[in-house]
PDB file of N, CA, C and O in Angstrom, chain B, residues numbered from 101:
ATOM      1  N   MET B 101      -5.784 -14.556 -71.008  1.00  0.00           N
ATOM      2  CA  MET B 101      -5.514 -13.194 -71.436  1.00  0.00           C
ATOM      3  C   MET B 101      -6.758 -12.678 -72.162  1.00  0.00           C
ATOM      4  O   MET B 101      -7.224 -13.283 -73.128  1.00  0.00           O
ATOM      5  N   ASN B 102      -7.267 -11.585 -71.695  1.00  0.00           N
ATOM      6  CA  ASN B 102      -8.499 -11.030 -72.257  1.00  0.00           C
ATOM      7  C   ASN B 102      -8.252  -9.947 -73.296  1.00  0.00           C
ATOM      8  O   ASN B 102      -9.200  -9.469 -73.919  1.00  0.00           O
ATOM      9  N   ASN B 103      -7.024  -9.557 -73.493  1.00  0.00           N
ATOM     10  CA  ASN B 103      -6.715  -8.452 -74.384  1.00  0.00           C
ATOM     11  C   ASN B 103      -6.139  -8.978 -75.705  1.00  0.00           C
ATOM     12  O   ASN B 103      -4.996  -9.432 -75.743  1.00  0.00           O
ATOM     13  N   PRO B 104      -6.931  -8.918 -76.793  1.00  0.00           N
ATOM     14  CA  PRO B 104      -6.443  -9.424 -78.081  1.00  0.00           C
ATOM     15  C   PRO B 104      -5.186  -8.719 -78.571  1.00  0.00           C
ATOM     16  O   PRO B 104      -4.336  -9.342 -79.207  1.00  0.00           O
ATOM     17  N   LYS B 105      -5.057  -7.436 -78.283  1.00  0.00           N
ATOM     18  CA  LYS B 105      -3.885  -6.686 -78.732  1.00  0.00           C
ATOM     19  C   LYS B 105      -2.607  -7.214 -78.071  1.00  0.00           C
ATOM     20  O   LYS B 105      -1.581  -7.369 -78.733  1.00  0.00           O
ATOM     21  N   LYS B 106      -2.674  -7.486 -76.773  1.00  0.00           N
ATOM     22  CA  LYS B 106      -1.509  -8.012 -76.060  1.00  0.00           C
ATOM     23  C   LYS B 106      -1.147  -9.410 -76.550  1.00  0.00           C
ATOM     24  O   LYS B 106       0.029  -9.721 -76.740  1.00  0.00           O
ATOM     25  N   LEU B 107      -2.158 -10.250 -76.753  1.00  0.00           N
ATOM     26  CA  LEU B 107      -1.894 -11.608 -77.225  1.00  0.00           C
ATOM     27  C   LEU B 107      -1.291 -11.577 -78.625  1.00  0.00           C
ATOM     28  O   LEU B 107      -0.341 -12.305 -78.913  1.00  0.00           O
ATOM     29  N   LYS B 108      -1.836 -10.743 -79.484  1.00  0.00           N
ATOM     30  CA  LYS B 108      -1.287 -10.607 -80.838  1.00  0.00           C
ATOM     31  C   LYS B 108       0.176 -10.179 -80.758  1.00  0.00           C
ATOM     32  O   LYS B 108       1.012 -10.706 -81.492  1.00  0.00           O
ATOM     33  N   SER B 109       0.496  -9.235 -79.882  1.00  0.00           N
ATOM     34  CA  SER B 109       1.877  -8.770 -79.722  1.00  0.00           C
ATOM     35  C   SER B 109       2.790  -9.893 -79.240  1.00  0.00           C
ATOM     36  O   SER B 109       3.917 -10.029 -79.716  1.00  0.00           O
ATOM     37  N   ARG B 110       2.301 -10.701 -78.292  1.00  0.00           N
ATOM     38  CA  ARG B 110       3.101 -11.833 -77.797  1.00  0.00           C
ATOM     39  C   ARG B 110       3.373 -12.828 -78.908  1.00  0.00           C
ATOM     40  O   ARG B 110       4.484 -13.343 -79.030  1.00  0.00           O
ATOM     41  N   ILE B 111       2.360 -13.098 -79.718  1.00  0.00           N
ATOM     42  CA  ILE B 111       2.524 -14.053 -80.816  1.00  0.00           C
ATOM     43  C   ILE B 111       3.500 -13.499 -81.846  1.00  0.00           C
ATOM     44  O   ILE B 111       4.380 -14.220 -82.317  1.00  0.00           O
ATOM     45  N   LEU B 112       3.352 -12.232 -82.195  1.00  0.00           N
ATOM     46  CA  LEU B 112       4.225 -11.627 -83.202  1.00  0.00           C
ATOM     47  C   LEU B 112       5.674 -11.509 -82.734  1.00  0.00           C
ATOM     48  O   LEU B 112       6.592 -11.524 -83.554  1.00  0.00           O
ATOM     49  N   SER B 113       5.885 -11.393 -81.425  1.00  0.00           N
ATOM     50  CA  SER B 113       7.250 -11.278 -80.906  1.00  0.00           C
ATOM     51  C   SER B 113       8.037 -12.566 -81.113  1.00  0.00           C
ATOM     52  O   SER B 113       9.254 -12.529 -81.292  1.00  0.00           O
ATOM     53  N   GLY B 114       7.347 -13.708 -81.090  1.00  0.00           N
ATOM     54  CA  GLY B 114       8.018 -14.991 -81.270  1.00  0.00           C
ATOM     55  C   GLY B 114       8.812 -15.455 -80.073  1.00  0.00           C
ATOM     56  O   GLY B 114       9.529 -16.451 -80.161  1.00  0.00           O
ATOM     57  N   ASN B 115       8.703 -14.760 -78.955  1.00  0.00           N
ATOM     58  CA  ASN B 115       9.481 -15.104 -77.770  1.00  0.00           C
ATOM     59  C   ASN B 115       8.817 -16.121 -76.855  1.00  0.00           C
ATOM     60  O   ASN B 115       9.467 -16.675 -75.969  1.00  0.00           O
ATOM     61  N   SER B 116       7.530 -16.372 -77.059  1.00  0.00           N
ATOM     62  CA  SER B 116       6.838 -17.267 -76.122  1.00  0.00           C
ATOM     63  C   SER B 116       5.929 -18.260 -76.842  1.00  0.00           C
ATOM     64  O   SER B 116       4.820 -18.533 -76.384  1.00  0.00           O
ATOM     65  N   ASP B 117       6.397 -18.800 -77.965  1.00  0.00           N
ATOM     66  CA  ASP B 117       5.571 -19.724 -78.736  1.00  0.00           C
ATOM     67  C   ASP B 117       5.136 -20.942 -77.920  1.00  0.00           C
ATOM     68  O   ASP B 117       4.047 -21.473 -78.138  1.00  0.00           O
ATOM     69  N   ALA B 118       5.966 -21.384 -76.993  1.00  0.00           N
ATOM     70  CA  ALA B 118       5.637 -22.565 -76.183  1.00  0.00           C
ATOM     71  C   ALA B 118       4.812 -22.208 -74.954  1.00  0.00           C
ATOM     72  O   ALA B 118       4.473 -23.082 -74.156  1.00  0.00           O
ATOM     73  N   ASN B 119       4.490 -20.937 -74.800  1.00  0.00           N
ATOM     74  CA  ASN B 119       3.803 -20.507 -73.581  1.00  0.00           C
ATOM     75  C   ASN B 119       2.532 -19.721 -73.885  1.00  0.00           C
ATOM     76  O   ASN B 119       2.182 -18.801 -73.145  1.00  0.00           O
ATOM     77  N   ILE B 120       1.842 -20.069 -74.959  1.00  0.00           N
ATOM     78  CA  ILE B 120       0.575 -19.433 -75.318  1.00  0.00           C
ATOM     79  C   ILE B 120      -0.548 -20.380 -74.926  1.00  0.00           C
ATOM     80  O   ILE B 120      -0.565 -21.538 -75.345  1.00  0.00           O
ATOM     81  N   ALA B 121      -1.470 -19.898 -74.133  1.00  0.00           N
ATOM     82  CA  ALA B 121      -2.589 -20.735 -73.699  1.00  0.00           C
ATOM     83  C   ALA B 121      -3.473 -21.097 -74.892  1.00  0.00           C
ATOM     84  O   ALA B 121      -3.786 -20.251 -75.731  1.00  0.00           O
ATOM     85  N   PHE B 122      -3.864 -22.354 -74.950  1.00  0.00           N
ATOM     86  CA  PHE B 122      -4.692 -22.863 -76.039  1.00  0.00           C
ATOM     87  C   PHE B 122      -5.995 -22.077 -76.148  1.00  0.00           C
ATOM     88  O   PHE B 122      -6.381 -21.672 -77.244  1.00  0.00           O
ATOM     89  N   ASN B 123      -6.670 -21.859 -75.033  1.00  0.00           N
ATOM     90  CA  ASN B 123      -7.943 -21.130 -75.057  1.00  0.00           C
ATOM     91  C   ASN B 123      -7.761 -19.682 -75.496  1.00  0.00           C
ATOM     92  O   ASN B 123      -8.636 -19.128 -76.162  1.00  0.00           O
ATOM     93  N   ASP B 124      -6.653 -19.068 -75.140  1.00  0.00           N
ATOM     94  CA  ASP B 124      -6.386 -17.696 -75.586  1.00  0.00           C
ATOM     95  C   ASP B 124      -6.261 -17.647 -77.106  1.00  0.00           C
ATOM     96  O   ASP B 124      -6.763 -16.725 -77.748  1.00  0.00           O
ATOM     97  N   LEU B 125      -5.588 -18.643 -77.675  1.00  0.00           N
ATOM     98  CA  LEU B 125      -5.437 -18.692 -79.125  1.00  0.00           C
ATOM     99  C   LEU B 125      -6.783 -18.899 -79.809  1.00  0.00           C
ATOM    100  O   LEU B 125      -7.055 -18.306 -80.852  1.00  0.00           O
ATOM    101  N   ARG B 126      -7.619 -19.739 -79.219  1.00  0.00           N
ATOM    102  CA  ARG B 126      -8.963 -19.971 -79.754  1.00  0.00           C
ATOM    103  C   ARG B 126      -9.766 -18.666 -79.752  1.00  0.00           C
ATOM    104  O   ARG B 126     -10.405 -18.320 -80.745  1.00  0.00           O
ATOM    105  N   VAL B 127      -9.727 -17.961 -78.642  1.00  0.00           N
ATOM    106  CA  VAL B 127     -10.474 -16.702 -78.517  1.00  0.00           C
ATOM    107  C   VAL B 127      -9.972 -15.682 -79.534  1.00  0.00           C
ATOM    108  O   VAL B 127     -10.772 -14.962 -80.131  1.00  0.00           O
ATOM    109  N   LEU B 128      -8.657 -15.612 -79.737  1.00  0.00           N
ATOM    110  CA  LEU B 128      -8.094 -14.662 -80.694  1.00  0.00           C
ATOM    111  C   LEU B 128      -8.575 -14.966 -82.107  1.00  0.00           C
ATOM    112  O   LEU B 128      -8.951 -14.057 -82.847  1.00  0.00           O
ATOM    113  N   LEU B 129      -8.564 -16.245 -82.482  1.00  0.00           N
ATOM    114  CA  LEU B 129      -9.015 -16.612 -83.829  1.00  0.00           C
ATOM    115  C   LEU B 129     -10.490 -16.277 -84.023  1.00  0.00           C
ATOM    116  O   LEU B 129     -10.886 -15.805 -85.089  1.00  0.00           O
ATOM    117  N   LYS B 130     -11.297 -16.516 -83.003  1.00  0.00           N
ATOM    118  CA  LYS B 130     -12.722 -16.161 -83.090  1.00  0.00           C
ATOM    119  C   LYS B 130     -12.875 -14.646 -83.179  1.00  0.00           C
ATOM    120  O   LYS B 130     -13.738 -14.157 -83.909  1.00  0.00           O
ATOM    121  N   TYR B 131     -12.052 -13.900 -82.450  1.00  0.00           N
ATOM    122  CA  TYR B 131     -12.069 -12.443 -82.487  1.00  0.00           C
ATOM    123  C   TYR B 131     -11.786 -11.935 -83.899  1.00  0.00           C
ATOM    124  O   TYR B 131     -12.375 -10.951 -84.347  1.00  0.00           O
ATOM    125  N   PHE B 132     -10.874 -12.623 -84.595  1.00  0.00           N
ATOM    126  CA  PHE B 132     -10.537 -12.253 -85.971  1.00  0.00           C
ATOM    127  C   PHE B 132     -11.555 -12.759 -86.975  1.00  0.00           C
ATOM    128  O   PHE B 132     -11.385 -12.549 -88.176  1.00  0.00           O
ATOM    129  N   GLY B 133     -12.609 -13.418 -86.517  1.00  0.00           N
ATOM    130  CA  GLY B 133     -13.700 -13.818 -87.399  1.00  0.00           C
ATOM    131  C   GLY B 133     -13.624 -15.224 -87.962  1.00  0.00           C
ATOM    132  O   GLY B 133     -14.375 -15.561 -88.877  1.00  0.00           O
ATOM    133  N   PHE B 134     -12.737 -16.051 -87.436  1.00  0.00           N
ATOM    134  CA  PHE B 134     -12.653 -17.432 -87.896  1.00  0.00           C
ATOM    135  C   PHE B 134     -13.801 -18.246 -87.308  1.00  0.00           C
ATOM    136  O   PHE B 134     -14.228 -18.017 -86.176  1.00  0.00           O
ATOM    137  N   GLU B 135     -14.284 -19.186 -88.086  1.00  0.00           N
ATOM    138  CA  GLU B 135     -15.308 -20.111 -87.616  1.00  0.00           C
ATOM    139  C   GLU B 135     -14.608 -21.366 -87.112  1.00  0.00           C
ATOM    140  O   GLU B 135     -13.677 -21.866 -87.743  1.00  0.00           O
ATOM    141  N   GLU B 136     -15.064 -21.868 -85.971  1.00  0.00           N
ATOM    142  CA  GLU B 136     -14.452 -23.039 -85.355  1.00  0.00           C
ATOM    143  C   GLU B 136     -15.334 -24.258 -85.555  1.00  0.00           C
ATOM    144  O   GLU B 136     -16.554 -24.203 -85.402  1.00  0.00           O
ATOM    145  N   ARG B 137     -14.679 -25.363 -85.901  1.00  0.00           N
ATOM    146  CA  ARG B 137     -15.358 -26.655 -85.972  1.00  0.00           C
ATOM    147  C   ARG B 137     -14.499 -27.624 -85.180  1.00  0.00           C
ATOM    148  O   ARG B 137     -13.288 -27.697 -85.385  1.00  0.00           O
ATOM    149  N   VAL B 138     -15.119 -28.367 -84.278  1.00  0.00           N
ATOM    150  CA  VAL B 138     -14.379 -29.298 -83.440  1.00  0.00           C
ATOM    151  C   VAL B 138     -14.712 -30.715 -83.873  1.00  0.00           C
ATOM    152  O   VAL B 138     -15.876 -31.101 -83.976  1.00  0.00           O
ATOM    153  N   LYS B 139     -13.659 -31.476 -84.122  1.00  0.00           N
ATOM    154  CA  LYS B 139     -13.817 -32.880 -84.499  1.00  0.00           C
ATOM    155  C   LYS B 139     -12.820 -33.670 -83.665  1.00  0.00           C
ATOM    156  O   LYS B 139     -11.630 -33.717 -83.974  1.00  0.00           O
ATOM    157  N   GLY B 140     -13.330 -34.296 -82.592  1.00  0.00           N
ATOM    158  CA  GLY B 140     -12.444 -34.982 -81.658  1.00  0.00           C
ATOM    159  C   GLY B 140     -11.589 -33.967 -80.933  1.00  0.00           C
ATOM    160  O   GLY B 140     -12.107 -33.026 -80.332  1.00  0.00           O
ATOM    161  N   SER B 141     -10.277 -34.156 -80.987  1.00  0.00           N
ATOM    162  CA  SER B 141      -9.366 -33.219 -80.316  1.00  0.00           C
ATOM    163  C   SER B 141      -8.897 -32.109 -81.263  1.00  0.00           C
ATOM    164  O   SER B 141      -8.109 -31.250 -80.868  1.00  0.00           O
ATOM    165  N   HIS B 142      -9.372 -32.124 -82.496  1.00  0.00           N
ATOM    166  CA  HIS B 142      -8.958 -31.135 -83.487  1.00  0.00           C
ATOM    167  C   HIS B 142      -9.931 -29.964 -83.521  1.00  0.00           C
ATOM    168  O   HIS B 142     -11.142 -30.145 -83.646  1.00  0.00           O
ATOM    169  N   HIS B 143      -9.384 -28.772 -83.408  1.00  0.00           N
ATOM    170  CA  HIS B 143     -10.153 -27.541 -83.532  1.00  0.00           C
ATOM    171  C   HIS B 143      -9.738 -26.924 -84.863  1.00  0.00           C
ATOM    172  O   HIS B 143      -8.601 -26.481 -85.027  1.00  0.00           O
ATOM    173  N   ILE B 144     -10.669 -26.901 -85.809  1.00  0.00           N
ATOM    174  CA  ILE B 144     -10.369 -26.477 -87.168  1.00  0.00           C
ATOM    175  C   ILE B 144     -11.008 -25.114 -87.411  1.00  0.00           C
ATOM    176  O   ILE B 144     -12.186 -24.905 -87.124  1.00  0.00           O
ATOM    177  N   TYR B 145     -10.208 -24.187 -87.948  1.00  0.00           N
ATOM    178  CA  TYR B 145     -10.658 -22.813 -88.154  1.00  0.00           C
ATOM    179  C   TYR B 145     -10.568 -22.460 -89.627  1.00  0.00           C
ATOM    180  O   TYR B 145      -9.570 -22.734 -90.294  1.00  0.00           O
ATOM    181  N   ARG B 146     -11.631 -21.847 -90.115  1.00  0.00           N
ATOM    182  CA  ARG B 146     -11.695 -21.387 -91.500  1.00  0.00           C
ATOM    183  C   ARG B 146     -12.308 -20.002 -91.525  1.00  0.00           C
ATOM    184  O   ARG B 146     -13.076 -19.616 -90.643  1.00  0.00           O
ATOM    185  N   LYS B 147     -11.946 -19.272 -92.562  1.00  0.00           N
ATOM    186  CA  LYS B 147     -12.516 -17.936 -92.748  1.00  0.00           C
ATOM    187  C   LYS B 147     -12.532 -17.640 -94.233  1.00  0.00           C
ATOM    188  O   LYS B 147     -11.568 -17.926 -94.943  1.00  0.00           O
ATOM    189  N   ASP B 148     -13.627 -17.066 -94.698  1.00  0.00           N
ATOM    190  CA  ASP B 148     -13.715 -16.681 -96.112  1.00  0.00           C
ATOM    191  C   ASP B 148     -12.562 -15.746 -96.465  1.00  0.00           C
ATOM    192  O   ASP B 148     -12.241 -14.823 -95.718  1.00  0.00           O
ATOM    193  N   GLY B 149     -11.956 -15.999 -97.599  1.00  0.00           N
ATOM    194  CA  GLY B 149     -10.855 -15.163 -98.060  1.00  0.00           C
ATOM    195  C   GLY B 149      -9.490 -15.612 -97.574  1.00  0.00           C
ATOM    196  O   GLY B 149      -8.472 -15.073 -98.009  1.00  0.00           O
ATOM    197  N   ILE B 150      -9.451 -16.596 -96.674  1.00  0.00           N
ATOM    198  CA  ILE B 150      -8.193 -17.113 -96.144  1.00  0.00           C
ATOM    199  C   ILE B 150      -8.008 -18.521 -96.702  1.00  0.00           C
ATOM    200  O   ILE B 150      -8.838 -19.398 -96.464  1.00  0.00           O
ATOM    201  N   THR B 151      -6.935 -18.737 -97.434  1.00  0.00           N
ATOM    202  CA  THR B 151      -6.738 -20.038 -98.071  1.00  0.00           C
ATOM    203  C   THR B 151      -6.270 -21.108 -97.090  1.00  0.00           C
ATOM    204  O   THR B 151      -6.561 -22.290 -97.275  1.00  0.00           O
ATOM    205  N   GLU B 152      -5.554 -20.704 -96.059  1.00  0.00           N
ATOM    206  CA  GLU B 152      -5.039 -21.656 -95.089  1.00  0.00           C
ATOM    207  C   GLU B 152      -6.150 -22.164 -94.179  1.00  0.00           C
ATOM    208  O   GLU B 152      -7.060 -21.428 -93.799  1.00  0.00           O
ATOM    209  N   LYS B 153      -6.045 -23.445 -93.845  1.00  0.00           N
ATOM    210  CA  LYS B 153      -6.928 -24.037 -92.837  1.00  0.00           C
ATOM    211  C   LYS B 153      -6.084 -24.208 -91.578  1.00  0.00           C
ATOM    212  O   LYS B 153      -4.979 -24.747 -91.632  1.00  0.00           O
ATOM    213  N   ILE B 154      -6.608 -23.748 -90.454  1.00  0.00           N
ATOM    214  CA  ILE B 154      -5.874 -23.837 -89.196  1.00  0.00           C
ATOM    215  C   ILE B 154      -6.427 -25.015 -88.410  1.00  0.00           C
ATOM    216  O   ILE B 154      -7.630 -25.102 -88.165  1.00  0.00           O
ATOM    217  N   ASN B 155      -5.540 -25.917 -88.019  1.00  0.00           N
ATOM    218  CA  ASN B 155      -5.923 -27.098 -87.264  1.00  0.00           C
ATOM    219  C   ASN B 155      -5.124 -27.095 -85.962  1.00  0.00           C
ATOM    220  O   ASN B 155      -3.913 -27.313 -85.971  1.00  0.00           O
ATOM    221  N   LEU B 156      -5.807 -26.846 -84.842  1.00  0.00           N
ATOM    222  CA  LEU B 156      -5.139 -26.762 -83.549  1.00  0.00           C
ATOM    223  C   LEU B 156      -5.469 -27.978 -82.692  1.00  0.00           C
ATOM    224  O   LEU B 156      -6.582 -28.504 -82.725  1.00  0.00           O
ATOM    225  N   GLN B 157      -4.477 -28.406 -81.929  1.00  0.00           N
ATOM    226  CA  GLN B 157      -4.669 -29.427 -80.918  1.00  0.00           C
ATOM    227  C   GLN B 157      -3.995 -28.949 -79.646  1.00  0.00           C
ATOM    228  O   GLN B 157      -2.914 -28.361 -79.670  1.00  0.00           O
ATOM    229  N   GLU B 158      -4.658 -29.217 -78.547  1.00  0.00           N
ATOM    230  CA  GLU B 158      -4.153 -28.800 -77.241  1.00  0.00           C
ATOM    231  C   GLU B 158      -2.992 -29.685 -76.804  1.00  0.00           C
ATOM    232  O   GLU B 158      -2.979 -30.885 -77.081  1.00  0.00           O
ATOM    233  N   GLU B 159      -2.031 -29.100 -76.131  1.00  0.00           N
ATOM    234  CA  GLU B 159      -0.946 -29.846 -75.495  1.00  0.00           C
ATOM    235  C   GLU B 159      -0.930 -29.404 -74.036  1.00  0.00           C
ATOM    236  O   GLU B 159      -0.307 -28.400 -73.690  1.00  0.00           O
ATOM    237  N   GLY B 160      -1.624 -30.166 -73.178  1.00  0.00           N
ATOM    238  CA  GLY B 160      -1.882 -29.699 -71.829  1.00  0.00           C
ATOM    239  C   GLY B 160      -2.877 -28.564 -71.948  1.00  0.00           C
ATOM    240  O   GLY B 160      -3.937 -28.736 -72.550  1.00  0.00           O
ATOM    241  N   ASN B 161      -2.563 -27.418 -71.394  1.00  0.00           N
ATOM    242  CA  ASN B 161      -3.435 -26.249 -71.584  1.00  0.00           C
ATOM    243  C   ASN B 161      -2.793 -25.229 -72.531  1.00  0.00           C
ATOM    244  O   ASN B 161      -3.277 -24.106 -72.665  1.00  0.00           O
ATOM    245  N   LYS B 162      -1.711 -25.628 -73.179  1.00  0.00           N
ATOM    246  CA  LYS B 162      -0.974 -24.741 -74.081  1.00  0.00           C
ATOM    247  C   LYS B 162      -1.197 -25.136 -75.540  1.00  0.00           C
ATOM    248  O   LYS B 162      -1.507 -26.286 -75.852  1.00  0.00           O
ATOM    249  N   ALA B 163      -1.034 -24.161 -76.413  1.00  0.00           N
ATOM    250  CA  ALA B 163      -1.031 -24.436 -77.848  1.00  0.00           C
ATOM    251  C   ALA B 163       0.355 -24.956 -78.214  1.00  0.00           C
ATOM    252  O   ALA B 163       1.348 -24.613 -77.571  1.00  0.00           O
ATOM    253  N   LYS B 164       0.412 -25.774 -79.239  1.00  0.00           N
ATOM    254  CA  LYS B 164       1.706 -26.296 -79.683  1.00  0.00           C
ATOM    255  C   LYS B 164       2.487 -25.176 -80.379  1.00  0.00           C
ATOM    256  O   LYS B 164       1.913 -24.400 -81.144  1.00  0.00           O
ATOM    257  N   PRO B 165       3.801 -25.093 -80.113  1.00  0.00           N
ATOM    258  CA  PRO B 165       4.596 -23.990 -80.682  1.00  0.00           C
ATOM    259  C   PRO B 165       4.511 -23.877 -82.197  1.00  0.00           C
ATOM    260  O   PRO B 165       4.446 -22.764 -82.718  1.00  0.00           O
ATOM    261  N   TYR B 166       4.511 -24.999 -82.924  1.00  0.00           N
ATOM    262  CA  TYR B 166       4.459 -24.900 -84.379  1.00  0.00           C
ATOM    263  C   TYR B 166       3.127 -24.320 -84.846  1.00  0.00           C
ATOM    264  O   TYR B 166       3.056 -23.701 -85.907  1.00  0.00           O
ATOM    265  N   GLN B 167       2.076 -24.517 -84.058  1.00  0.00           N
ATOM    266  CA  GLN B 167       0.778 -23.955 -84.406  1.00  0.00           C
ATOM    267  C   GLN B 167       0.756 -22.449 -84.159  1.00  0.00           C
ATOM    268  O   GLN B 167       0.136 -21.705 -84.920  1.00  0.00           O
ATOM    269  N   VAL B 168       1.423 -22.002 -83.109  1.00  0.00           N
ATOM    270  CA  VAL B 168       1.533 -20.562 -82.843  1.00  0.00           C
ATOM    271  C   VAL B 168       2.294 -19.894 -83.993  1.00  0.00           C
ATOM    272  O   VAL B 168       1.934 -18.796 -84.418  1.00  0.00           O
ATOM    273  N   LYS B 169       3.339 -20.550 -84.494  1.00  0.00           N
ATOM    274  CA  LYS B 169       4.094 -20.018 -85.632  1.00  0.00           C
ATOM    275  C   LYS B 169       3.198 -19.921 -86.867  1.00  0.00           C
ATOM    276  O   LYS B 169       3.279 -18.953 -87.623  1.00  0.00           O
ATOM    277  N   GLN B 170       2.349 -20.921 -87.065  1.00  0.00           N
ATOM    278  CA  GLN B 170       1.412 -20.909 -88.187  1.00  0.00           C
ATOM    279  C   GLN B 170       0.470 -19.710 -88.075  1.00  0.00           C
ATOM    280  O   GLN B 170       0.215 -19.021 -89.062  1.00  0.00           O
ATOM    281  N   ILE B 171      -0.043 -19.466 -86.871  1.00  0.00           N
ATOM    282  CA  ILE B 171      -0.939 -18.332 -86.636  1.00  0.00           C
ATOM    283  C   ILE B 171      -0.199 -17.023 -86.894  1.00  0.00           C
ATOM    284  O   ILE B 171      -0.759 -16.104 -87.491  1.00  0.00           O
ATOM    285  N   ARG B 172       1.059 -16.929 -86.448  1.00  0.00           N
ATOM    286  CA  ARG B 172       1.852 -15.719 -86.656  1.00  0.00           C
ATOM    287  C   ARG B 172       1.982 -15.416 -88.154  1.00  0.00           C
ATOM    288  O   ARG B 172       1.808 -14.270 -88.567  1.00  0.00           O
ATOM    289  N   LYS B 173       2.285 -16.426 -88.963  1.00  0.00           N
ATOM    290  CA  LYS B 173       2.415 -16.225 -90.409  1.00  0.00           C
ATOM    291  C   LYS B 173       1.107 -15.725 -91.020  1.00  0.00           C
ATOM    292  O   LYS B 173       1.117 -14.874 -91.909  1.00  0.00           O
ATOM    293  N   ILE B 174      -0.012 -16.256 -90.541  1.00  0.00           N
ATOM    294  CA  ILE B 174      -1.318 -15.844 -91.062  1.00  0.00           C
ATOM    295  C   ILE B 174      -1.639 -14.413 -90.637  1.00  0.00           C
ATOM    296  O   ILE B 174      -2.155 -13.632 -91.436  1.00  0.00           O
ATOM    297  N   ILE B 175      -1.337 -14.063 -89.382  1.00  0.00           N
ATOM    298  CA  ILE B 175      -1.578 -12.693 -88.899  1.00  0.00           C
ATOM    299  C   ILE B 175      -0.796 -11.697 -89.758  1.00  0.00           C
ATOM    300  O   ILE B 175      -1.318 -10.653 -90.148  1.00  0.00           O
ATOM    301  N   ILE B 176       0.453 -12.034 -90.042  1.00  0.00           N
ATOM    302  CA  ILE B 176       1.295 -11.136 -90.834  1.00  0.00           C
ATOM    303  C   ILE B 176       0.818 -11.082 -92.286  1.00  0.00           C
ATOM    304  O   ILE B 176       0.683 -10.001 -92.859  1.00  0.00           O
ATOM    305  N   LYS B 177       0.568 -12.235 -92.869  1.00  0.00           N
ATOM    306  CA  LYS B 177       0.181 -12.301 -94.279  1.00  0.00           C
ATOM    307  C   LYS B 177      -1.110 -11.546 -94.562  1.00  0.00           C
ATOM    308  O   LYS B 177      -1.212 -10.830 -95.559  1.00  0.00           O
ATOM    309  N   TYR B 178      -2.110 -11.709 -93.669  1.00  0.00           N
ATOM    310  CA  TYR B 178      -3.421 -11.101 -93.904  1.00  0.00           C
ATOM    311  C   TYR B 178      -3.640  -9.825 -93.092  1.00  0.00           C
ATOM    312  O   TYR B 178      -4.720  -9.237 -93.134  1.00  0.00           O
ATOM    313  N   LYS B 179      -2.615  -9.399 -92.354  1.00  0.00           N
ATOM    314  CA  LYS B 179      -2.646  -8.154 -91.587  1.00  0.00           C
ATOM    315  C   LYS B 179      -3.821  -8.104 -90.608  1.00  0.00           C
ATOM    316  O   LYS B 179      -4.531  -7.104 -90.505  1.00  0.00           O
ATOM    317  N   PHE B 180      -4.000  -9.216 -89.894  1.00  0.00           N
ATOM    318  CA  PHE B 180      -5.073  -9.274 -88.905  1.00  0.00           C
ATOM    319  C   PHE B 180      -4.769  -8.394 -87.713  1.00  0.00           C
ATOM    320  O   PHE B 180      -3.632  -8.305 -87.248  1.00  0.00           O
ATOM    321  N   GLY B 181      -5.805  -7.754 -87.235  1.00  0.00           N
ATOM    322  CA  GLY B 181      -5.706  -6.997 -85.996  1.00  0.00           C
ATOM    323  C   GLY B 181      -5.045  -5.647 -86.128  1.00  0.00           C
ATOM    324  O   GLY B 181      -4.719  -5.026 -85.116  1.00  0.00           O
ATOM    325  N   GLU B 182      -4.838  -5.175 -87.328  1.00  0.00           N
ATOM    326  CA  GLU B 182      -4.219  -3.859 -87.463  1.00  0.00           C
ATOM    327  C   GLU B 182      -5.142  -2.751 -86.976  1.00  0.00           C
ATOM    328  O   GLU B 182      -4.692  -1.630 -86.740  1.00  0.00           O
ATOM    329  N   ASN B 183      -6.429  -3.054 -86.822  1.00  0.00           N
ATOM    330  CA  ASN B 183      -7.360  -2.040 -86.346  1.00  0.00           C
ATOM    331  C   ASN B 183      -7.851  -2.320 -84.935  1.00  0.00           C
ATOM    332  O   ASN B 183      -8.896  -1.813 -84.528  1.00  0.00           O
ATOM    333  N   ILE B 184      -7.096  -3.133 -84.176  1.00  0.00           N
ATOM    334  CA  ILE B 184      -7.445  -3.350 -82.770  1.00  0.00           C
ATOM    335  C   ILE B 184      -7.068  -2.095 -81.999  1.00  0.00           C
ATOM    336  O   ILE B 184      -5.909  -1.680 -81.993  1.00  0.00           O
ATOM    337  N   ASN B 185      -8.048  -1.504 -81.358  1.00  0.00           N
ATOM    338  CA  ASN B 185      -7.794  -0.239 -80.644  1.00  0.00           C
ATOM    339  C   ASN B 185      -7.904  -0.396 -79.145  1.00  0.00           C
ATOM    340  O   ASN B 185      -8.078   0.601 -78.445  1.00  0.00           O
ATOM    341  N   ASP B 186      -7.810  -1.595 -78.626  1.00  0.00           N
ATOM    342  CA  ASP B 186      -7.936  -1.801 -77.168  1.00  0.00           C
ATOM    343  C   ASP B 186      -6.778  -1.209 -76.423  1.00  0.00           C
ATOM    344  O   ASP B 186      -6.726  -1.291 -75.196  1.00  0.00           O
TER     345      ASP B 186
END
């Protein structure tokens, strides 16, 4: 999915937590300005001003549902993407 606005909407809806592509989630986090560090199978994301550390692991080509929920809470808490105009 190339559209961050659509992906953000899918994540916020909570209807497809088990069906979010891992790479799409990675791209979205980078779009929101997170820095990625890879250590083995762990993709760790940090951003100044964000207290939470995001640690993602792939499950096949999908993100794990509990990790999508974690991202949803962060999007809501920090109001990420409210200025996406795509």
